[in-house]
A tleap script that builds the chain and sets N, CA, C and O, in Angstrom:
source leaprc.protein.ff14SB
mol = sequence {
  NMET MET ARG THR LEU SER LYS ASP HIE ARG
  GLU LYS LYS ARG GLY PHE ILE SER VAL PRO
  VAL ARG TYR THR ASP LEU SER ARG MET PRO
  ASP GLU LYS GLU ASP ALA THR GLY GLU GLY
  THR THR ALA ASP LEU SER ASN LYS GLY LEU
  GLY LEU PHE SER CYS LYS GLU LEU ASP PRO
  GLY ASP VAL VAL GLU ILE GLU CYS ASN TYR
  LEU TRP ALA SER PRO ARG GLN PHE THR VAL
  LYS TRP CYS ASN ARG LEU LYS TYR ASP PHE
  PHE ARG LEU GLY LEU ALA GLU ARG GLU GLU
  ASP LYS GLU PRO LYS SER HIE PRO CGLY
}
set mol.1.N position { 26.512 109.588 -16.846 }
set mol.1.CA position { 25.084 109.392 -16.897 }
set mol.1.C position { 24.790 107.921 -17.153 }
set mol.1.O position { 25.445 107.288 -17.981 }
set mol.2.N position { 23.808 107.377 -16.447 }
set mol.2.CA position { 23.423 105.994 -16.613 }
set mol.2.C position { 22.171 105.911 -17.468 }
set mol.2.O position { 21.253 106.718 -17.326 }
set mol.3.N position { 22.142 104.926 -18.359 }
set mol.3.CA position { 21.001 104.705 -19.227 }
set mol.3.C position { 20.353 103.390 -18.832 }
set mol.3.O position { 21.054 102.393 -18.657 }
set mol.4.N position { 19.027 103.358 -18.685 }
set mol.4.CA position { 18.321 102.129 -18.338 }
set mol.4.C position { 18.249 101.215 -19.549 }
set mol.4.O position { 17.986 101.671 -20.661 }
set mol.5.N position { 18.478 99.939 -19.338 }
set mol.5.CA position { 18.411 98.968 -20.420 }
set mol.5.C position { 16.951 98.639 -20.696 }
set mol.5.O position { 16.249 98.162 -19.805 }
set mol.6.N position { 16.487 98.882 -21.900 }
set mol.6.CA position { 15.066 98.777 -22.222 }
set mol.6.C position { 14.545 97.346 -22.261 }
set mol.6.O position { 13.387 97.124 -21.907 }
set mol.7.N position { 15.342 96.366 -22.672 }
set mol.7.CA position { 14.872 94.988 -22.796 }
set mol.7.C position { 15.180 94.149 -21.569 }
set mol.7.O position { 15.077 92.924 -21.616 }
set mol.8.N position { 15.546 94.776 -20.496 }
set mol.8.CA position { 15.915 94.066 -19.274 }
set mol.8.C position { 14.663 93.815 -18.451 }
set mol.8.O position { 13.961 94.756 -18.080 }
set mol.9.N position { 14.378 92.544 -18.164 }
set mol.9.CA position { 13.178 92.174 -17.409 }
set mol.9.C position { 13.501 91.749 -15.981 }
set mol.9.O position { 12.754 90.974 -15.382 }
set mol.10.N position { 14.578 92.237 -15.443 }
set mol.10.CA position { 14.976 91.880 -14.089 }
set mol.10.C position { 14.097 92.581 -13.063 }
set mol.10.O position { 13.458 93.594 -13.348 }
set mol.11.N position { 14.085 92.015 -11.871 }
set mol.11.CA position { 13.341 92.636 -10.774 }
set mol.11.C position { 13.963 93.984 -10.406 }
set mol.11.O position { 13.251 94.965 -10.194 }
set mol.12.N position { 15.272 94.024 -10.333 }
set mol.12.CA position { 15.992 95.265 -10.029 }
set mol.12.C position { 16.541 95.825 -11.328 }
set mol.12.O position { 17.349 95.171 -11.988 }
set mol.13.N position { 16.121 97.017 -11.704 }
set mol.13.CA position { 16.557 97.622 -12.959 }
set mol.13.C position { 18.044 97.938 -12.917 }
set mol.13.O position { 18.573 98.399 -11.906 }
set mol.14.N position { 18.702 97.678 -14.039 }
set mol.14.CA position { 20.118 97.966 -14.180 }
set mol.14.C position { 20.289 99.070 -15.196 }
set mol.14.O position { 19.511 99.192 -16.142 }
set mol.15.N position { 21.312 99.868 -14.990 }
set mol.15.CA position { 21.648 100.911 -15.939 }
set mol.15.C position { 23.001 100.628 -16.546 }
set mol.15.O position { 23.898 100.121 -15.873 }
set mol.16.N position { 23.151 100.955 -17.824 }
set mol.16.CA position { 24.420 100.784 -18.513 }
set mol.16.C position { 25.413 101.814 -18.005 }
set mol.16.O position { 25.100 103.002 -17.931 }
set mol.17.N position { 26.604 101.363 -17.658 }
set mol.17.CA position { 27.670 102.274 -17.246 }
set mol.17.C position { 29.006 101.591 -17.528 }
set mol.17.O position { 29.177 100.407 -17.238 }
set mol.18.N position { 29.935 102.331 -18.084 }
set mol.18.CA position { 31.226 101.770 -18.460 }
set mol.18.C position { 32.346 102.592 -17.831 }
set mol.18.O position { 32.710 103.656 -18.332 }
set mol.19.N position { 32.886 102.080 -16.724 }
set mol.19.CA position { 33.996 102.741 -16.039 }
set mol.19.C position { 35.018 101.688 -15.624 }
set mol.19.O position { 34.654 100.536 -15.389 }
set mol.20.N position { 36.287 102.065 -15.532 }
set mol.20.CA position { 37.322 101.102 -15.138 }
set mol.20.C position { 37.257 100.776 -13.646 }
set mol.20.O position { 36.924 101.627 -12.821 }
set mol.21.N position { 37.583 99.527 -13.321 }
set mol.21.CA position { 37.639 99.088 -11.923 }
set mol.21.C position { 38.892 98.244 -11.715 }
set mol.21.O position { 39.462 97.701 -12.662 }
set mol.22.N position { 39.299 98.149 -10.472 }
set mol.22.CA position { 40.328 97.204 -10.038 }
set mol.22.C position { 39.635 96.246 -9.078 }
set mol.22.O position { 38.761 96.643 -8.308 }
set mol.23.N position { 40.039 94.976 -9.134 }
set mol.23.CA position { 39.417 94.024 -8.219 }
set mol.23.C position { 40.451 93.076 -7.640 }
set mol.23.O position { 41.513 92.846 -8.217 }
set mol.24.N position { 40.107 92.535 -6.484 }
set mol.24.CA position { 40.899 91.507 -5.825 }
set mol.24.C position { 39.982 90.334 -5.544 }
set mol.24.O position { 38.941 90.492 -4.908 }
set mol.25.N position { 40.364 89.158 -6.016 }
set mol.25.CA position { 39.605 87.938 -5.746 }
set mol.25.C position { 40.024 87.450 -4.363 }
set mol.25.O position { 41.059 86.802 -4.208 }
set mol.26.N position { 39.211 87.769 -3.368 }
set mol.26.CA position { 39.556 87.433 -1.981 }
set mol.26.C position { 39.585 85.925 -1.760 }
set mol.26.O position { 40.199 85.452 -0.803 }
set mol.27.N position { 38.924 85.162 -2.637 }
set mol.27.CA position { 38.923 83.704 -2.516 }
set mol.27.C position { 40.281 83.105 -2.846 }
set mol.27.O position { 40.554 81.962 -2.479 }
set mol.28.N position { 41.134 83.852 -3.530 }
set mol.28.CA position { 42.464 83.359 -3.909 }
set mol.28.C position { 43.571 83.876 -3.003 }
set mol.28.O position { 44.726 83.473 -3.145 }
set mol.29.N position { 43.237 84.748 -2.090 }
set mol.29.CA position { 44.239 85.337 -1.200 }
set mol.29.C position { 44.462 84.425 -0.004 }
set mol.29.O position { 43.504 83.767 0.401 }
set mol.30.N position { 45.624 84.332 0.584 }
set mol.30.CA position { 46.898 84.886 0.119 }
set mol.30.C position { 47.672 83.916 -0.770 }
set mol.30.O position { 48.738 84.269 -1.275 }
set mol.31.N position { 47.156 82.697 -0.973 }
set mol.31.CA position { 47.922 81.664 -1.684 }
set mol.31.C position { 48.286 82.028 -3.117 }
set mol.31.O position { 49.409 81.773 -3.551 }
set mol.32.N position { 47.358 82.618 -3.853 }
set mol.32.CA position { 47.584 82.934 -5.264 }
set mol.32.C position { 47.562 84.446 -5.458 }
set mol.32.O position { 46.849 84.950 -6.325 }
set mol.33.N position { 48.322 85.156 -4.672 }
set mol.33.CA position { 48.264 86.621 -4.634 }
set mol.33.C position { 48.448 87.264 -6.007 }
set mol.33.O position { 47.750 88.222 -6.340 }
set mol.34.N position { 49.387 86.740 -6.808 }
set mol.34.CA position { 49.647 87.336 -8.122 }
set mol.34.C position { 48.440 87.206 -9.047 }
set mol.34.O position { 48.177 88.106 -9.845 }
set mol.35.N position { 47.707 86.102 -8.953 }
set mol.35.CA position { 46.539 85.888 -9.807 }
set mol.35.C position { 45.263 86.480 -9.219 }
set mol.35.O position { 44.215 86.448 -9.863 }
set mol.36.N position { 45.337 87.007 -8.030 }
set mol.36.CA position { 44.135 87.458 -7.332 }
set mol.36.C position { 43.677 88.850 -7.739 }
set mol.36.O position { 42.524 89.207 -7.498 }
set mol.37.N position { 44.542 89.638 -8.344 }
set mol.37.CA position { 44.161 91.000 -8.695 }
set mol.37.C position { 43.975 91.140 -10.200 }
set mol.37.O position { 44.581 90.417 -10.992 }
set mol.38.N position { 43.128 92.083 -10.570 }
set mol.38.CA position { 42.887 92.316 -11.989 }
set mol.38.C position { 42.192 93.637 -12.209 }
set mol.38.O position { 41.839 94.348 -11.268 }
set mol.39.N position { 42.005 93.946 -13.476 }
set mol.39.CA position { 41.293 95.151 -13.860 }
set mol.39.C position { 40.162 94.759 -14.790 }
set mol.39.O position { 40.226 93.737 -15.474 }
set mol.40.N position { 39.139 95.573 -14.808 }
set mol.40.CA position { 38.006 95.308 -15.673 }
set mol.40.C position { 37.263 96.588 -15.982 }
set mol.40.O position { 37.696 97.684 -15.626 }
set mol.41.N position { 36.138 96.428 -16.648 }
set mol.41.CA position { 35.274 97.545 -16.999 }
set mol.41.C position { 33.840 97.157 -16.663 }
set mol.41.O position { 33.393 96.055 -16.980 }
set mol.42.N position { 33.131 98.068 -16.021 }
set mol.42.CA position { 31.741 97.773 -15.695 }
set mol.42.C position { 30.913 97.694 -16.973 }
set mol.42.O position { 31.230 98.332 -17.977 }
set mol.43.N position { 29.857 96.909 -16.917 }
set mol.43.CA position { 28.915 96.784 -18.028 }
set mol.43.C position { 27.587 97.416 -17.640 }
set mol.43.O position { 26.987 98.164 -18.412 }
set mol.44.N position { 27.141 97.099 -16.430 }
set mol.44.CA position { 25.896 97.652 -15.921 }
set mol.44.C position { 25.914 97.636 -14.405 }
set mol.44.O position { 26.766 96.998 -13.786 }
set mol.45.N position { 24.962 98.345 -13.816 }
set mol.45.CA position { 24.954 98.534 -12.369 }
set mol.45.C position { 23.521 98.653 -11.875 }
set mol.45.O position { 22.685 99.287 -12.519 }
set mol.46.N position { 23.244 98.043 -10.735 }
set mol.46.CA position { 21.958 98.227 -10.061 }
set mol.46.C position { 22.245 98.380 -8.573 }
set mol.46.O position { 23.403 98.363 -8.156 }
set mol.47.N position { 21.196 98.528 -7.776 }
set mol.47.CA position { 21.417 98.626 -6.335 }
set mol.47.C position { 21.674 97.256 -5.711 }
set mol.47.O position { 21.926 97.178 -4.508 }
set mol.48.N position { 21.620 96.178 -6.488 }
set mol.48.CA position { 21.879 94.830 -5.978 }
set mol.48.C position { 23.107 94.172 -6.579 }
set mol.48.O position { 23.610 93.194 -6.026 }
set mol.49.N position { 23.609 94.692 -7.712 }
set mol.49.CA position { 24.711 94.004 -8.353 }
set mol.49.C position { 25.402 94.821 -9.418 }
set mol.49.O position { 25.138 96.007 -9.613 }
set mol.50.N position { 26.310 94.124 -10.104 }
set mol.50.CA position { 27.194 94.777 -11.058 }
set mol.50.C position { 27.530 93.789 -12.165 }
set mol.50.O position { 27.782 92.614 -11.898 }
set mol.51.N position { 27.535 94.261 -13.401 }
set mol.51.CA position { 28.032 93.483 -14.521 }
set mol.51.C position { 29.443 93.934 -14.815 }
set mol.51.O position { 29.733 95.129 -14.753 }
set mol.52.N position { 30.321 93.012 -15.133 }
set mol.52.CA position { 31.736 93.339 -15.290 }
set mol.52.C position { 32.333 92.584 -16.475 }
set mol.52.O position { 32.036 91.407 -16.679 }
set mol.53.N position { 33.177 93.263 -17.255 }
set mol.53.CA position { 33.995 92.633 -18.280 }
set mol.53.C position { 35.401 92.498 -17.709 }
set mol.53.O position { 35.923 93.434 -17.103 }
set mol.54.N position { 36.020 91.318 -17.906 }
set mol.54.CA position { 37.342 91.056 -17.350 }
set mol.54.C position { 38.124 90.125 -18.272 }
set mol.54.O position { 37.540 89.356 -19.036 }
set mol.55.N position { 39.433 90.202 -18.192 }
set mol.55.CA position { 40.294 89.281 -18.939 }
set mol.55.C position { 40.636 88.040 -18.123 }
set mol.55.O position { 41.359 87.163 -18.594 }
set mol.56.N position { 40.116 87.967 -16.901 }
set mol.56.CA position { 40.353 86.806 -16.045 }
set mol.56.C position { 39.030 86.115 -15.746 }
set mol.56.O position { 38.001 86.758 -15.538 }
set mol.57.N position { 39.089 84.796 -15.731 }
set mol.57.CA position { 37.919 84.001 -15.385 }
set mol.57.C position { 37.814 83.902 -13.868 }
set mol.57.O position { 38.800 83.610 -13.191 }
set mol.58.N position { 36.633 84.142 -13.344 }
set mol.58.CA position { 36.383 83.986 -11.917 }
set mol.58.C position { 35.307 82.930 -11.731 }
set mol.58.O position { 34.438 82.765 -12.588 }
set mol.59.N position { 35.363 82.224 -10.627 }
set mol.59.CA position { 34.429 81.132 -10.372 }
set mol.59.C position { 33.211 81.611 -9.596 }
set mol.59.O position { 33.337 82.440 -8.696 }
set mol.60.N position { 32.020 81.092 -9.941 }
set mol.60.CA position { 30.836 81.413 -9.133 }
set mol.60.C position { 31.097 81.071 -7.673 }
set mol.60.O position { 31.633 80.011 -7.350 }
set mol.61.N position { 30.706 81.992 -6.800 }
set mol.61.CA position { 30.947 81.822 -5.371 }
set mol.61.C position { 32.167 82.583 -4.881 }
set mol.61.O position { 32.283 82.851 -3.685 }
set mol.62.N position { 33.085 82.937 -5.784 }
set mol.62.CA position { 34.248 83.733 -5.385 }
set mol.62.C position { 33.775 85.077 -4.841 }
set mol.62.O position { 32.783 85.636 -5.309 }
set mol.63.N position { 34.493 85.581 -3.857 }
set mol.63.CA position { 34.210 86.908 -3.295 }
set mol.63.C position { 35.276 87.854 -3.823 }
set mol.63.O position { 36.472 87.610 -3.664 }
set mol.64.N position { 34.831 88.941 -4.454 }
set mol.64.CA position { 35.757 89.921 -4.998 }
set mol.64.C position { 35.520 91.276 -4.352 }
set mol.64.O position { 34.388 91.657 -4.055 }
set mol.65.N position { 36.610 91.988 -4.142 }
set mol.65.CA position { 36.537 93.350 -3.636 }
set mol.65.C position { 36.849 94.276 -4.807 }
set mol.65.O position { 37.892 94.153 -5.449 }
set mol.66.N position { 35.933 95.203 -5.075 }
set mol.66.CA position { 36.065 96.083 -6.229 }
set mol.66.C position { 36.309 97.509 -5.777 }
set mol.66.O position { 35.608 98.045 -4.919 }
set mol.67.N position { 37.331 98.108 -6.385 }
set mol.67.CA position { 37.647 99.519 -6.154 }
set mol.67.C position { 37.261 100.295 -7.406 }
set mol.67.O position { 37.689 99.959 -8.510 }
set mol.68.N position { 36.452 101.330 -7.229 }
set mol.68.CA position { 36.075 102.182 -8.342 }
set mol.68.C position { 35.745 103.567 -7.797 }
set mol.68.O position { 34.653 103.799 -7.279 }
set mol.69.N position { 36.691 104.472 -7.919 }
set mol.69.CA position { 36.496 105.824 -7.396 }
set mol.69.C position { 35.396 106.578 -8.124 }
set mol.69.O position { 34.867 107.554 -7.591 }
set mol.70.N position { 35.040 106.152 -9.325 }
set mol.70.CA position { 33.954 106.785 -10.067 }
set mol.70.C position { 32.592 106.497 -9.433 }
set mol.70.O position { 31.652 107.279 -9.576 }
set mol.71.N position { 32.496 105.359 -8.728 }
set mol.71.CA position { 31.204 104.931 -8.189 }
set mol.71.C position { 31.087 105.013 -6.675 }
set mol.71.O position { 30.030 105.367 -6.154 }
set mol.72.N position { 32.174 104.687 -5.956 }
set mol.72.CA position { 32.108 104.599 -4.500 }
set mol.72.C position { 33.333 105.231 -3.858 }
set mol.72.O position { 34.399 105.317 -4.469 }
set mol.73.N position { 33.165 105.669 -2.621 }
set mol.73.CA position { 34.272 106.271 -1.880 }
set mol.73.C position { 35.228 105.214 -1.328 }
set mol.73.O position { 36.400 105.509 -1.093 }
set mol.74.N position { 34.746 103.990 -1.120 }
set mol.74.CA position { 35.590 102.919 -0.592 }
set mol.74.C position { 35.253 101.613 -1.325 }
set mol.74.O position { 34.181 101.502 -1.920 }
set mol.75.N position { 36.155 100.627 -1.287 }
set mol.75.CA position { 35.910 99.353 -1.985 }
set mol.75.C position { 34.652 98.653 -1.477 }
set mol.75.O position { 34.265 98.809 -0.319 }
set mol.76.N position { 34.023 97.881 -2.361 }
set mol.76.CA position { 32.845 97.090 -2.002 }
set mol.76.C position { 33.088 95.639 -2.375 }
set mol.76.O position { 33.827 95.332 -3.311 }
set mol.77.N position { 32.444 94.747 -1.615 }
set mol.77.CA position { 32.597 93.318 -1.870 }
set mol.77.C position { 31.366 92.761 -2.572 }
set mol.77.O position { 30.227 93.118 -2.270 }
set mol.78.N position { 31.645 91.860 -3.533 }
set mol.78.CA position { 30.603 91.221 -4.328 }
set mol.78.C position { 30.873 89.724 -4.389 }
set mol.78.O position { 32.006 89.278 -4.209 }
set mol.79.N position { 29.827 88.960 -4.644 }
set mol.79.CA position { 29.946 87.524 -4.875 }
set mol.79.C position { 29.729 87.271 -6.358 }
set mol.79.O position { 28.775 87.779 -6.946 }
set mol.80.N position { 30.610 86.489 -6.962 }
set mol.80.CA position { 30.461 86.134 -8.371 }
set mol.80.C position { 29.283 85.171 -8.486 }
set mol.80.O position { 29.278 84.119 -7.847 }
set mol.81.N position { 28.293 85.519 -9.290 }
set mol.81.CA position { 27.119 84.663 -9.508 }
set mol.81.C position { 27.282 83.816 -10.759 }
set mol.81.O position { 26.860 82.660 -10.788 }
set mol.82.N position { 27.890 84.380 -11.789 }
set mol.82.CA position { 28.137 83.640 -13.030 }
set mol.82.C position { 29.278 84.287 -13.797 }
set mol.82.O position { 29.613 85.453 -13.587 }
set mol.83.N position { 29.867 83.500 -14.691 }
set mol.83.CA position { 30.980 83.971 -15.521 }
set mol.83.C position { 30.844 83.317 -16.893 }
set mol.83.O position { 30.872 82.091 -17.001 }
set mol.84.N position { 30.697 84.127 -17.945 }
set mol.84.CA position { 30.580 83.622 -19.313 }
set mol.84.C position { 31.798 84.039 -20.127 }
set mol.84.O position { 32.207 85.200 -20.118 }
set mol.85.N position { 32.365 83.064 -20.832 }
set mol.85.CA position { 33.494 83.359 -21.717 }
set mol.85.C position { 32.932 83.944 -23.011 }
set mol.85.O position { 32.108 83.315 -23.676 }
set mol.86.N position { 33.381 85.151 -23.367 }
set mol.86.CA position { 32.953 85.784 -24.606 }
set mol.86.C position { 33.951 85.519 -25.734 }
set mol.86.O position { 33.566 85.345 -26.890 }
set mol.87.N position { 35.218 85.493 -25.386 }
set mol.87.CA position { 36.304 85.151 -26.301 }
set mol.87.C position { 37.328 84.381 -25.480 }
set mol.87.O position { 37.122 84.145 -24.289 }
set mol.88.N position { 38.421 83.990 -26.106 }
set mol.88.CA position { 39.409 83.158 -25.432 }
set mol.88.C position { 39.797 83.687 -24.061 }
set mol.88.O position { 39.808 82.926 -23.093 }
set mol.89.N position { 40.116 84.977 -23.954 }
set mol.89.CA position { 40.528 85.539 -22.664 }
set mol.89.C position { 39.720 86.789 -22.316 }
set mol.89.O position { 40.261 87.771 -21.807 }
set mol.90.N position { 38.424 86.735 -22.597 }
set mol.90.CA position { 37.547 87.870 -22.310 }
set mol.90.C position { 36.243 87.322 -21.735 }
set mol.90.O position { 35.589 86.481 -22.352 }
set mol.91.N position { 35.867 87.810 -20.540 }
set mol.91.CA position { 34.749 87.243 -19.801 }
set mol.91.C position { 33.748 88.322 -19.396 }
set mol.91.O position { 34.107 89.484 -19.205 }
set mol.92.N position { 32.499 87.917 -19.271 }
set mol.92.CA position { 31.421 88.775 -18.750 }
set mol.92.C position { 30.970 88.128 -17.462 }
set mol.92.O position { 30.610 86.951 -17.441 }
set mol.93.N position { 30.987 88.908 -16.367 }
set mol.93.CA position { 30.650 88.373 -15.049 }
set mol.93.C position { 29.416 89.056 -14.477 }
set mol.93.O position { 29.184 90.244 -14.701 }
set mol.94.N position { 28.642 88.294 -13.745 }
set mol.94.CA position { 27.527 88.829 -12.980 }
set mol.94.C position { 27.884 88.769 -11.505 }
set mol.94.O position { 28.201 87.699 -10.983 }
set mol.95.N position { 27.836 89.907 -10.833 }
set mol.95.CA position { 28.229 90.001 -9.429 }
set mol.95.C position { 27.062 90.511 -8.596 }
set mol.95.O position { 26.339 91.413 -9.020 }
set mol.96.N position { 26.878 89.941 -7.421 }
set mol.96.CA position { 25.852 90.396 -6.478 }
set mol.96.C position { 26.542 91.014 -5.275 }
set mol.96.O position { 27.481 90.441 -4.721 }
set mol.97.N position { 26.069 92.188 -4.875 }
set mol.97.CA position { 26.661 92.839 -3.707 }
set mol.97.C position { 26.361 92.001 -2.474 }
set mol.97.O position { 25.244 91.520 -2.282 }
set mol.98.N position { 27.385 91.840 -1.645 }
set mol.98.CA position { 27.225 91.031 -0.431 }
set mol.98.C position { 26.329 91.772 0.552 }
set mol.98.O position { 26.557 92.947 0.839 }
set mol.99.N position { 25.325 91.097 1.060 }
set mol.99.CA position { 24.332 91.710 1.950 }
set mol.99.C position { 24.956 92.253 3.230 }
set mol.99.O position { 24.533 93.297 3.728 }
set mol.100.N position { 25.957 91.558 3.769 }
set mol.100.CA position { 26.553 92.022 5.022 }
set mol.100.C position { 27.268 93.352 4.849 }
set mol.100.O position { 27.454 94.086 5.820 }
set mol.101.N position { 27.675 93.674 3.613 }
set mol.101.CA position { 28.324 94.961 3.372 }
set mol.101.C position { 27.316 96.095 3.258 }
set mol.101.O position { 27.681 97.264 3.379 }
set mol.102.N position { 26.038 95.757 3.023 }
set mol.102.CA position { 25.021 96.781 2.849 }
set mol.102.C position { 24.337 97.155 4.155 }
set mol.102.O position { 23.696 98.202 4.248 }
set mol.103.N position { 24.472 96.292 5.170 }
set mol.103.CA position { 23.817 96.564 6.454 }
set mol.103.C position { 24.554 97.677 7.187 }
set mol.103.O position { 25.784 97.723 7.165 }
set mol.104.N position { 23.814 98.574 7.838 }
set mol.104.CA position { 24.480 99.630 8.601 }
set mol.104.C position { 25.325 99.043 9.721 }
set mol.104.O position { 24.915 98.101 10.399 }
set mol.105.N position { 26.478 99.597 9.900 }
set mol.105.CA position { 27.379 99.142 10.974 }
set mol.105.C position { 26.920 99.744 12.302 }
set mol.105.O position { 26.640 100.940 12.397 }
set mol.106.N position { 26.849 98.891 13.322 }
set mol.106.CA position { 26.478 99.414 14.640 }
set mol.106.C position { 27.747 99.773 15.389 }
set mol.106.O position { 28.758 99.075 15.311 }
set mol.107.N position { 27.672 100.861 16.105 }
set mol.107.CA position { 28.813 101.321 16.881 }
set mol.107.C position { 28.589 100.989 18.349 }
set mol.107.O position { 27.500 101.205 18.881 }
set mol.108.N position { 29.629 100.458 19.007 }
set mol.108.CA position { 29.474 100.170 20.445 }
set mol.108.C position { 29.164 101.457 21.200 }
set mol.108.O position { 29.819 102.481 21.005 }
set mol.109.N position { 28.203 101.391 22.025 }
set mol.109.CA position { 27.827 102.629 22.651 }
set mol.109.C position { 27.671 102.518 24.069 }
set mol.109.O position { 27.350 103.502 24.735 }
savepdb mol mol.pdb
quit
């Protein structure tokens, strides 16, 4: 069950949700393959983006592919909008869903 955050003044409402995810930083592939994958926990979710807790720092502009069977049937791609260090190796990230992934796919006909 998702709970709406009461003090959130965003245009798109986000709901609190905490589920495990796996991600791949596509911006680091294939050169830094070992550092490109990680695990995290969602913080919040909206129809435009996702909040994520991670032990790895990601750079704004990085494109990440997130796998979460609790939320989606297939992986989705997001762009890192910001990354805040909460502790030495613990980060809070703001991710925006990539628009091209949300557009319906046209089939050759």
